[in-house]
mmCIF file of the N, C-alpha and C atoms, coordinates in Angstrom:
data_MODEL
# 
_entry.id   MODEL 
# 
loop_
_atom_site.group_PDB 
_atom_site.id 
_atom_site.type_symbol 
_atom_site.label_atom_id 
_atom_site.label_alt_id 
_atom_site.label_comp_id 
_atom_site.label_asym_id 
_atom_site.label_entity_id 
_atom_site.label_seq_id 
_atom_site.pdbx_PDB_ins_code 
_atom_site.Cartn_x 
_atom_site.Cartn_y 
_atom_site.Cartn_z 
_atom_site.occupancy 
_atom_site.B_iso_or_equiv 
_atom_site.pdbx_formal_charge 
_atom_site.auth_seq_id 
_atom_site.auth_comp_id 
_atom_site.auth_asym_id 
_atom_site.auth_atom_id 
_atom_site.pdbx_PDB_model_num 
ATOM 1   N N  . UNK A 1 1  ? 60.771 188.615 223.452 1.00 0.00 ? 1  UNK A N  1 
ATOM 2   C CA . UNK A 1 1  ? 60.481 187.875 222.222 1.00 0.00 ? 1  UNK A CA 1 
ATOM 3   C C  . UNK A 1 1  ? 60.360 188.863 221.057 1.00 0.00 ? 1  UNK A C  1 
ATOM 4   N N  . UNK A 1 2  ? 61.137 188.625 220.047 1.00 0.00 ? 2  UNK A N  1 
ATOM 5   C CA . UNK A 1 2  ? 61.131 189.495 218.871 1.00 0.00 ? 2  UNK A CA 1 
ATOM 6   C C  . UNK A 1 2  ? 59.990 189.074 217.937 1.00 0.00 ? 2  UNK A C  1 
ATOM 7   N N  . UNK A 1 3  ? 59.129 189.998 217.539 1.00 0.00 ? 3  UNK A N  1 
ATOM 8   C CA . UNK A 1 3  ? 58.010 189.641 216.648 1.00 0.00 ? 3  UNK A CA 1 
ATOM 9   C C  . UNK A 1 3  ? 58.483 188.997 215.353 1.00 0.00 ? 3  UNK A C  1 
ATOM 10  N N  . UNK A 1 4  ? 59.693 189.358 214.901 1.00 0.00 ? 4  UNK A N  1 
ATOM 11  C CA . UNK A 1 4  ? 60.203 188.774 213.660 1.00 0.00 ? 4  UNK A CA 1 
ATOM 12  C C  . UNK A 1 4  ? 60.468 187.280 213.808 1.00 0.00 ? 4  UNK A C  1 
ATOM 13  N N  . UNK A 1 5  ? 60.747 186.842 215.049 1.00 0.00 ? 5  UNK A N  1 
ATOM 14  C CA . UNK A 1 5  ? 60.989 185.418 215.270 1.00 0.00 ? 5  UNK A CA 1 
ATOM 15  C C  . UNK A 1 5  ? 59.706 184.615 215.073 1.00 0.00 ? 5  UNK A C  1 
ATOM 16  N N  . UNK A 1 6  ? 58.599 185.228 215.385 1.00 0.00 ? 6  UNK A N  1 
ATOM 17  C CA . UNK A 1 6  ? 57.325 184.512 215.324 1.00 0.00 ? 6  UNK A CA 1 
ATOM 18  C C  . UNK A 1 6  ? 56.828 184.364 213.886 1.00 0.00 ? 6  UNK A C  1 
ATOM 19  N N  . UNK A 1 7  ? 57.299 185.231 213.005 1.00 0.00 ? 7  UNK A N  1 
ATOM 20  C CA . UNK A 1 7  ? 56.779 185.231 211.636 1.00 0.00 ? 7  UNK A CA 1 
ATOM 21  C C  . UNK A 1 7  ? 57.003 183.905 210.912 1.00 0.00 ? 7  UNK A C  1 
ATOM 22  N N  . UNK A 1 8  ? 58.222 183.368 210.876 1.00 0.00 ? 8  UNK A N  1 
ATOM 23  C CA . UNK A 1 8  ? 58.414 182.082 210.180 1.00 0.00 ? 8  UNK A CA 1 
ATOM 24  C C  . UNK A 1 8  ? 57.545 180.978 210.780 1.00 0.00 ? 8  UNK A C  1 
ATOM 25  N N  . UNK A 1 9  ? 57.385 181.004 212.110 1.00 0.00 ? 9  UNK A N  1 
ATOM 26  C CA . UNK A 1 9  ? 56.552 179.994 212.752 1.00 0.00 ? 9  UNK A CA 1 
ATOM 27  C C  . UNK A 1 9  ? 55.112 180.116 212.275 1.00 0.00 ? 9  UNK A C  1 
ATOM 28  N N  . UNK A 1 10 ? 54.630 181.358 212.182 1.00 0.00 ? 10 UNK A N  1 
ATOM 29  C CA . UNK A 1 10 ? 53.266 181.583 211.705 1.00 0.00 ? 10 UNK A CA 1 
ATOM 30  C C  . UNK A 1 10 ? 53.106 181.074 210.280 1.00 0.00 ? 10 UNK A C  1 
ATOM 31  N N  . UNK A 1 11 ? 54.091 181.368 209.439 1.00 0.00 ? 11 UNK A N  1 
ATOM 32  C CA . UNK A 1 11 ? 54.015 180.926 208.044 1.00 0.00 ? 11 UNK A CA 1 
ATOM 33  C C  . UNK A 1 11 ? 54.050 179.407 207.967 1.00 0.00 ? 11 UNK A C  1 
ATOM 34  N N  . UNK A 1 12 ? 54.916 178.793 208.755 1.00 0.00 ? 12 UNK A N  1 
ATOM 35  C CA . UNK A 1 12 ? 55.008 177.334 208.755 1.00 0.00 ? 12 UNK A CA 1 
ATOM 36  C C  . UNK A 1 12 ? 53.692 176.732 209.218 1.00 0.00 ? 12 UNK A C  1 
ATOM 37  N N  . UNK A 1 13 ? 53.126 177.319 210.257 1.00 0.00 ? 13 UNK A N  1 
ATOM 38  C CA . UNK A 1 13 ? 51.847 176.833 210.777 1.00 0.00 ? 13 UNK A CA 1 
ATOM 39  C C  . UNK A 1 13 ? 50.757 176.960 209.711 1.00 0.00 ? 13 UNK A C  1 
ATOM 40  N N  . UNK A 1 14 ? 50.750 178.124 209.038 1.00 0.00 ? 14 UNK A N  1 
ATOM 41  C CA . UNK A 1 14 ? 49.729 178.363 208.019 1.00 0.00 ? 14 UNK A CA 1 
ATOM 42  C C  . UNK A 1 14 ? 49.876 177.355 206.880 1.00 0.00 ? 14 UNK A C  1 
ATOM 43  N N  . UNK A 1 15 ? 51.118 177.116 206.452 1.00 0.00 ? 15 UNK A N  1 
ATOM 44  C CA . UNK A 1 15 ? 51.351 176.148 205.379 1.00 0.00 ? 15 UNK A CA 1 
ATOM 45  C C  . UNK A 1 15 ? 50.902 174.761 205.821 1.00 0.00 ? 15 UNK A C  1 
ATOM 46  N N  . UNK A 1 16 ? 51.218 174.413 207.063 1.00 0.00 ? 16 UNK A N  1 
ATOM 47  C CA . UNK A 1 16 ? 50.819 173.114 207.595 1.00 0.00 ? 16 UNK A CA 1 
ATOM 48  C C  . UNK A 1 16 ? 49.318 172.947 207.583 1.00 0.00 ? 16 UNK A C  1 
ATOM 49  N N  . UNK A 1 17 ? 48.614 173.997 207.983 1.00 0.00 ? 17 UNK A N  1 
ATOM 50  C CA . UNK A 1 17 ? 47.150 173.909 208.015 1.00 0.00 ? 17 UNK A CA 1 
ATOM 51  C C  . UNK A 1 17 ? 46.602 173.786 206.609 1.00 0.00 ? 17 UNK A C  1 
ATOM 52  N N  . UNK A 1 18 ? 47.174 174.520 205.669 1.00 0.00 ? 18 UNK A N  1 
ATOM 53  C CA . UNK A 1 18 ? 46.723 174.418 204.278 1.00 0.00 ? 18 UNK A CA 1 
ATOM 54  C C  . UNK A 1 18 ? 46.936 173.006 203.758 1.00 0.00 ? 18 UNK A C  1 
ATOM 55  N N  . UNK A 1 19 ? 48.108 172.432 204.046 1.00 0.00 ? 19 UNK A N  1 
ATOM 56  C CA . UNK A 1 19 ? 48.404 171.082 203.574 1.00 0.00 ? 19 UNK A CA 1 
ATOM 57  C C  . UNK A 1 19 ? 47.410 170.095 204.151 1.00 0.00 ? 19 UNK A C  1 
ATOM 58  N N  . UNK A 1 20 ? 47.150 170.203 205.460 1.00 0.00 ? 20 UNK A N  1 
ATOM 59  C CA . UNK A 1 20 ? 46.188 169.312 206.098 1.00 0.00 ? 20 UNK A CA 1 
ATOM 60  C C  . UNK A 1 20 ? 44.814 169.493 205.475 1.00 0.00 ? 20 UNK A C  1 
ATOM 61  N N  . UNK A 1 21 ? 44.456 170.732 205.222 1.00 0.00 ? 21 UNK A N  1 
ATOM 62  C CA . UNK A 1 21 ? 43.147 171.041 204.653 1.00 0.00 ? 21 UNK A CA 1 
ATOM 63  C C  . UNK A 1 21 ? 43.003 170.391 203.281 1.00 0.00 ? 21 UNK A C  1 
ATOM 64  N N  . UNK A 1 22 ? 44.054 170.536 202.454 1.00 0.00 ? 22 UNK A N  1 
ATOM 65  C CA . UNK A 1 22 ? 43.986 169.977 201.105 1.00 0.00 ? 22 UNK A CA 1 
ATOM 66  C C  . UNK A 1 22 ? 43.970 168.455 201.136 1.00 0.00 ? 22 UNK A C  1 
ATOM 67  N N  . UNK A 1 23 ? 44.742 167.853 202.037 1.00 0.00 ? 23 UNK A N  1 
ATOM 68  C CA . UNK A 1 23 ? 44.732 166.395 202.102 1.00 0.00 ? 23 UNK A CA 1 
ATOM 69  C C  . UNK A 1 23 ? 43.379 165.909 202.600 1.00 0.00 ? 23 UNK A C  1 
ATOM 70  N N  . UNK A 1 24 ? 42.758 166.692 203.486 1.00 0.00 ? 24 UNK A N  1 
ATOM 71  C CA . UNK A 1 24 ? 41.421 166.352 203.971 1.00 0.00 ? 24 UNK A CA 1 
ATOM 72  C C  . UNK A 1 24 ? 40.423 166.417 202.818 1.00 0.00 ? 24 UNK A C  1 
ATOM 73  N N  . UNK A 1 25 ? 40.517 167.484 202.012 1.00 0.00 ? 25 UNK A N  1 
ATOM 74  C CA . UNK A 1 25 ? 39.625 167.642 200.862 1.00 0.00 ? 25 UNK A CA 1 
ATOM 75  C C  . UNK A 1 25 ? 39.811 166.473 199.898 1.00 0.00 ? 25 UNK A C  1 
ATOM 76  N N  . UNK A 1 26 ? 41.066 166.135 199.597 1.00 0.00 ? 26 UNK A N  1 
ATOM 77  C CA . UNK A 1 26 ? 41.295 165.052 198.640 1.00 0.00 ? 26 UNK A CA 1 
ATOM 78  C C  . UNK A 1 26 ? 40.797 163.726 199.200 1.00 0.00 ? 26 UNK A C  1 
ATOM 79  N N  . UNK A 1 27 ? 40.903 163.549 200.524 1.00 0.00 ? 27 UNK A N  1 
ATOM 80  C CA . UNK A 1 27 ? 40.337 162.354 201.149 1.00 0.00 ? 27 UNK A CA 1 
ATOM 81  C C  . UNK A 1 27 ? 38.832 162.314 200.930 1.00 0.00 ? 27 UNK A C  1 
ATOM 82  N N  . UNK A 1 28 ? 38.175 163.437 201.165 1.00 0.00 ? 28 UNK A N  1 
ATOM 83  C CA . UNK A 1 28 ? 36.717 163.506 201.014 1.00 0.00 ? 28 UNK A CA 1 
ATOM 84  C C  . UNK A 1 28 ? 36.305 163.234 199.578 1.00 0.00 ? 28 UNK A C  1 
ATOM 85  N N  . UNK A 1 29 ? 37.160 163.620 198.631 1.00 0.00 ? 29 UNK A N  1 
ATOM 86  C CA . UNK A 1 29 ? 36.847 163.380 197.224 1.00 0.00 ? 29 UNK A CA 1 
ATOM 87  C C  . UNK A 1 29 ? 37.124 161.921 196.866 1.00 0.00 ? 29 UNK A C  1 
ATOM 88  N N  . UNK A 1 30 ? 38.250 161.384 197.373 1.00 0.00 ? 30 UNK A N  1 
ATOM 89  C CA . UNK A 1 30 ? 38.642 160.029 196.993 1.00 0.00 ? 30 UNK A CA 1 
ATOM 90  C C  . UNK A 1 30 ? 37.757 158.969 197.619 1.00 0.00 ? 30 UNK A C  1 
ATOM 91  N N  . UNK A 1 31 ? 37.306 159.215 198.848 1.00 0.00 ? 31 UNK A N  1 
ATOM 92  C CA . UNK A 1 31 ? 36.545 158.191 199.554 1.00 0.00 ? 31 UNK A CA 1 
ATOM 93  C C  . UNK A 1 31 ? 35.289 157.765 198.794 1.00 0.00 ? 31 UNK A C  1 
ATOM 94  N N  . UNK A 1 32 ? 34.420 158.706 198.383 1.00 0.00 ? 32 UNK A N  1 
ATOM 95  C CA . UNK A 1 32 ? 33.238 158.280 197.617 1.00 0.00 ? 32 UNK A CA 1 
ATOM 96  C C  . UNK A 1 32 ? 33.617 157.567 196.326 1.00 0.00 ? 32 UNK A C  1 
ATOM 97  N N  . UNK A 1 33 ? 34.687 158.032 195.657 1.00 0.00 ? 33 UNK A N  1 
ATOM 98  C CA . UNK A 1 33 ? 35.116 157.383 194.424 1.00 0.00 ? 33 UNK A CA 1 
ATOM 99  C C  . UNK A 1 33 ? 35.527 155.944 194.700 1.00 0.00 ? 33 UNK A C  1 
ATOM 100 N N  . UNK A 1 34 ? 36.271 155.736 195.797 1.00 0.00 ? 34 UNK A N  1 
ATOM 101 C CA . UNK A 1 34 ? 36.679 154.384 196.159 1.00 0.00 ? 34 UNK A CA 1 
ATOM 102 C C  . UNK A 1 34 ? 35.470 153.521 196.466 1.00 0.00 ? 34 UNK A C  1 
ATOM 103 N N  . UNK A 1 35 ? 34.494 154.090 197.162 1.00 0.00 ? 35 UNK A N  1 
ATOM 104 C CA . UNK A 1 35 ? 33.287 153.338 197.500 1.00 0.00 ? 35 UNK A CA 1 
ATOM 105 C C  . UNK A 1 35 ? 32.542 152.965 196.221 1.00 0.00 ? 35 UNK A C  1 
ATOM 106 N N  . UNK A 1 36 ? 32.459 153.896 195.279 1.00 0.00 ? 36 UNK A N  1 
ATOM 107 C CA . UNK A 1 36 ? 31.790 153.619 194.006 1.00 0.00 ? 36 UNK A CA 1 
ATOM 108 C C  . UNK A 1 36 ? 32.528 152.505 193.268 1.00 0.00 ? 36 UNK A C  1 
ATOM 109 N N  . UNK A 1 37 ? 33.865 152.580 193.242 1.00 0.00 ? 37 UNK A N  1 
ATOM 110 C CA . UNK A 1 37 ? 34.658 151.540 192.588 1.00 0.00 ? 37 UNK A CA 1 
ATOM 111 C C  . UNK A 1 37 ? 34.412 150.188 193.224 1.00 0.00 ? 37 UNK A C  1 
ATOM 112 N N  . UNK A 1 38 ? 34.486 150.143 194.557 1.00 0.00 ? 38 UNK A N  1 
ATOM 113 C CA . UNK A 1 38 ? 34.267 148.886 195.267 1.00 0.00 ? 38 UNK A CA 1 
ATOM 114 C C  . UNK A 1 38 ? 32.882 148.340 194.976 1.00 0.00 ? 38 UNK A C  1 
ATOM 115 N N  . UNK A 1 39 ? 31.887 149.220 195.000 1.00 0.00 ? 39 UNK A N  1 
ATOM 116 C CA . UNK A 1 39 ? 30.510 148.785 194.767 1.00 0.00 ? 39 UNK A CA 1 
ATOM 117 C C  . UNK A 1 39 ? 30.363 148.210 193.365 1.00 0.00 ? 39 UNK A C  1 
ATOM 118 N N  . UNK A 1 40 ? 30.950 148.871 192.376 1.00 0.00 ? 40 UNK A N  1 
ATOM 119 C CA . UNK A 1 40 ? 30.807 148.380 191.007 1.00 0.00 ? 40 UNK A CA 1 
ATOM 120 C C  . UNK A 1 40 ? 31.544 147.049 190.846 1.00 0.00 ? 40 UNK A C  1 
ATOM 121 N N  . UNK A 1 41 ? 32.725 146.909 191.490 1.00 0.00 ? 41 UNK A N  1 
ATOM 122 C CA . UNK A 1 41 ? 33.436 145.625 191.448 1.00 0.00 ? 41 UNK A CA 1 
ATOM 123 C C  . UNK A 1 41 ? 32.578 144.537 192.066 1.00 0.00 ? 41 UNK A C  1 
ATOM 124 N N  . UNK A 1 42 ? 31.988 144.855 193.219 1.00 0.00 ? 42 UNK A N  1 
ATOM 125 C CA . UNK A 1 42 ? 31.161 143.879 193.924 1.00 0.00 ? 42 UNK A CA 1 
ATOM 126 C C  . UNK A 1 42 ? 29.962 143.486 193.062 1.00 0.00 ? 42 UNK A C  1 
ATOM 127 N N  . UNK A 1 43 ? 29.316 144.493 192.442 1.00 0.00 ? 43 UNK A N  1 
ATOM 128 C CA . UNK A 1 43 ? 28.157 144.217 191.592 1.00 0.00 ? 43 UNK A CA 1 
ATOM 129 C C  . UNK A 1 43 ? 28.558 143.361 190.399 1.00 0.00 ? 43 UNK A C  1 
ATOM 130 N N  . UNK A 1 44 ? 29.695 143.698 189.780 1.00 0.00 ? 44 UNK A N  1 
ATOM 131 C CA . UNK A 1 44 ? 30.179 142.897 188.654 1.00 0.00 ? 44 UNK A CA 1 
ATOM 132 C C  . UNK A 1 44 ? 30.362 141.449 189.086 1.00 0.00 ? 44 UNK A C  1 
ATOM 133 N N  . UNK A 1 45 ? 31.020 141.277 190.221 1.00 0.00 ? 45 UNK A N  1 
ATOM 134 C CA . UNK A 1 45 ? 31.303 139.933 190.725 1.00 0.00 ? 45 UNK A CA 1 
ATOM 135 C C  . UNK A 1 45 ? 30.004 139.198 191.034 1.00 0.00 ? 45 UNK A C  1 
ATOM 136 N N  . UNK A 1 46 ? 29.104 139.884 191.734 1.00 0.00 ? 46 UNK A N  1 
ATOM 137 C CA . UNK A 1 46 ? 27.836 139.286 192.157 1.00 0.00 ? 46 UNK A CA 1 
ATOM 138 C C  . UNK A 1 46 ? 26.987 138.910 190.940 1.00 0.00 ? 46 UNK A C  1 
ATOM 139 N N  . UNK A 1 47 ? 26.837 139.862 190.011 1.00 0.00 ? 47 UNK A N  1 
ATOM 140 C CA . UNK A 1 47 ? 26.041 139.598 188.816 1.00 0.00 ? 47 UNK A CA 1 
ATOM 141 C C  . UNK A 1 47 ? 26.686 138.504 187.980 1.00 0.00 ? 47 UNK A C  1 
ATOM 142 N N  . UNK A 1 48 ? 28.016 138.513 187.940 1.00 0.00 ? 48 UNK A N  1 
ATOM 143 C CA . UNK A 1 48 ? 28.727 137.475 187.191 1.00 0.00 ? 48 UNK A CA 1 
ATOM 144 C C  . UNK A 1 48 ? 28.435 136.098 187.757 1.00 0.00 ? 48 UNK A C  1 
ATOM 145 N N  . UNK A 1 49 ? 28.458 135.955 189.080 1.00 0.00 ? 49 UNK A N  1 
ATOM 146 C CA . UNK A 1 49 ? 28.220 134.647 189.687 1.00 0.00 ? 49 UNK A CA 1 
ATOM 147 C C  . UNK A 1 49 ? 26.760 134.233 189.521 1.00 0.00 ? 49 UNK A C  1 
ATOM 148 N N  . UNK A 1 50 ? 25.846 135.208 189.593 1.00 0.00 ? 50 UNK A N  1 
ATOM 149 C CA . UNK A 1 50 ? 24.430 134.894 189.371 1.00 0.00 ? 50 UNK A CA 1 
ATOM 150 C C  . UNK A 1 50 ? 24.234 134.404 187.938 1.00 0.00 ? 50 UNK A C  1 
ATOM 151 N N  . UNK A 1 51 ? 24.891 135.102 187.009 1.00 0.00 ? 51 UNK A N  1 
ATOM 152 C CA . UNK A 1 51 ? 24.801 134.727 185.600 1.00 0.00 ? 51 UNK A CA 1 
ATOM 153 C C  . UNK A 1 51 ? 25.328 133.310 185.390 1.00 0.00 ? 51 UNK A C  1 
ATOM 154 N N  . UNK A 1 52 ? 26.473 133.005 186.021 1.00 0.00 ? 52 UNK A N  1 
ATOM 155 C CA . UNK A 1 52 ? 27.059 131.670 185.897 1.00 0.00 ? 52 UNK A CA 1 
ATOM 156 C C  . UNK A 1 52 ? 26.075 130.616 186.378 1.00 0.00 ? 52 UNK A C  1 
ATOM 157 N N  . UNK A 1 53 ? 25.425 130.882 187.507 1.00 0.00 ? 53 UNK A N  1 
ATOM 158 C CA . UNK A 1 53 ? 24.488 129.906 188.063 1.00 0.00 ? 53 UNK A CA 1 
ATOM 159 C C  . UNK A 1 53 ? 23.291 129.726 187.140 1.00 0.00 ? 53 UNK A C  1 
ATOM 160 N N  . UNK A 1 54 ? 22.803 130.821 186.580 1.00 0.00 ? 54 UNK A N  1 
ATOM 161 C CA . UNK A 1 54 ? 21.650 130.739 185.686 1.00 0.00 ? 54 UNK A CA 1 
ATOM 162 C C  . UNK A 1 54 ? 22.008 129.966 184.424 1.00 0.00 ? 54 UNK A C  1 
ATOM 163 N N  . UNK A 1 55 ? 23.209 130.206 183.931 1.00 0.00 ? 55 UNK A N  1 
ATOM 164 C CA . UNK A 1 55 ? 23.622 129.564 182.686 1.00 0.00 ? 55 UNK A CA 1 
ATOM 165 C C  . UNK A 1 55 ? 23.920 128.084 182.902 1.00 0.00 ? 55 UNK A C  1 
ATOM 166 N N  . UNK A 1 56 ? 24.346 127.720 184.101 1.00 0.00 ? 56 UNK A N  1 
ATOM 167 C CA . UNK A 1 56 ? 24.724 126.327 184.340 1.00 0.00 ? 56 UNK A CA 1 
ATOM 168 C C  . UNK A 1 56 ? 23.501 125.443 184.565 1.00 0.00 ? 56 UNK A C  1 
ATOM 169 N N  . UNK A 1 57 ? 22.339 126.081 184.777 1.00 0.00 ? 57 UNK A N  1 
ATOM 170 C CA . UNK A 1 57 ? 21.120 125.286 185.009 1.00 0.00 ? 57 UNK A CA 1 
ATOM 171 C C  . UNK A 1 57 ? 20.670 124.639 183.702 1.00 0.00 ? 57 UNK A C  1 
# 
């Protein structure tokens, strides 16, 4: 086995790991943001319906 043959594989592996790492990081960043968005939508909807009920009385 020629050591030069292994080099491109190592680089490809390293790039792959970096890509996975970055996508993992962006997932970790996006997930809380999505949860915050969902929560605020839910609160808007919930408060809106409560308001409607209060106003209709």
